[in-house]
C-alpha angles and dihedrals in degrees: 000000000000127000096265093048089049091052090048095049091048087050094053090049090049095056095035108222089207092063091046088054089051090052089050090050095053090043089054089052090060090046089051091055092051091049092047089055090055100261111146116197135174120261090236096061092046090053093045090054092047098049095049089051091050090046090055089049092052094045090049091054091048093051091046089053089055094048103034111111112245116245124221108269090223092051109028127186105269113236139139086238119056107254110251093238088068089062093055125084141075092286092054117018120333123235090237089056090049091052092048092048091047091054090051091051090048091054090050089050092055090051091050091051091052092049089052089052092048085050087059096232119195110277089231091065093066095064096067090036093055090043091055090045099051092038091055090048099047089044094056108028131082141264094013095049114156089199091068093048096063089256098098099095091047092047092054091047091054092044090051088056092046093060101070087039090055092051093047095050092044093053100036105028093220139074121247134182093239090068091047085053094052101038095050097062092047093052088052095051092042088056091048090050092052089052090053093047092051094051098085088050096053100100091039093050092044091052095046095043093244108159125222140131092286097047089046100047103021125256092267095054092045091052089058089050088051090055093045092052092053093048092048088052095053097037090051092052090054094045089052090069088070091050093057104268106153113265091231092059093050097043094048091048090051087064085080092059096096089055091051090053090047090054090049090047090051091050092050092051093054090047088052092056100264117150104271120239097200099175094050091044091051095050091047091055091049092046092051092055092044096045093048091052091046096049092046090050090050089049092057099043101039 
C-alpha cells in the first residue's frame, strides 16, 4: 500500500463510514414518517438535507481527531473502535492535512446551508439542524468539550434523536406526535450504547483523569442508567400504541426486544463479576440501535 492509499484508508477509518450509514438510516426514518403522513417532497430536498447532515458528522470527527488526547502507544486506550488519536500522525494522516480537509468540508457545509436557504426550507427544520451542529461541535472541540464534562453520552443520545426529527421537519414543515414517538426510543438506545462503549475504557479513563458519565457517576450507577434507558425505550414504544402509532410499526419494532433483553443480561453479568466480552457487548448495543431504527422505518414504508 503506497502513502496515498495509507492516508485514504486512515481517513476512512477516521470518519467511520459505518456511522455515516447509520446516520443516513435514522435520517431515512424521519423521512419515512413524513411520507407515511402524506407529505410529498422532492428527492433533491431529501438529498440536500442528508448531505449537510453527513457533512456535519464528518467535520465533527475531524475536529475530534484534532482535539482527542493521544494515548501511550504501549498502553493504548481500550475500545472496540480504534481511538482517533491512533489514526493521526505523519505515518497515518497528519494534523495539518486533517485541518485542511476540515476547512474544505466546512466550506462545503456553508454552501449546503446556502442551498437549503435558497430552497426555502421550513423554519422549524433549522432548530434540530442547529442543535445537531452545535452539539457535534461542543462534543468534539476544546476547551468547551461536553465529552469531558460527563455529558458526552447524553449529548450523543440527544443528537441521535434529533436526526429523524430534523428529517421530518425538513420534509413536512410541522411537528407531529409520531416523530416524537419514534425519536425518543432511539435517543434512549443511543445513550445506552454510549454507556456500553465507554465500559472497557473505565479503568483507563479513571487513571488518566478523562471525564465521562462512568467516571463521574461510577460504573455501577452508569450500568443502572443503561438498563433504565433500554426499559424506557421499549416502554415508550408500547405506550405509543395507545397514542395512535400504527400497530405494524410497534409490532415490527418489538422484534428487537430479544436483543434488548440480551443487552441487559450482558450488563447484569458484568455487574455480577462475569468476565466481560466487551467487543460482543459493544456490537450488541450498536445492533440494537440499528435494528430498532430499521424496523421502525420498515413499519412506516411497508
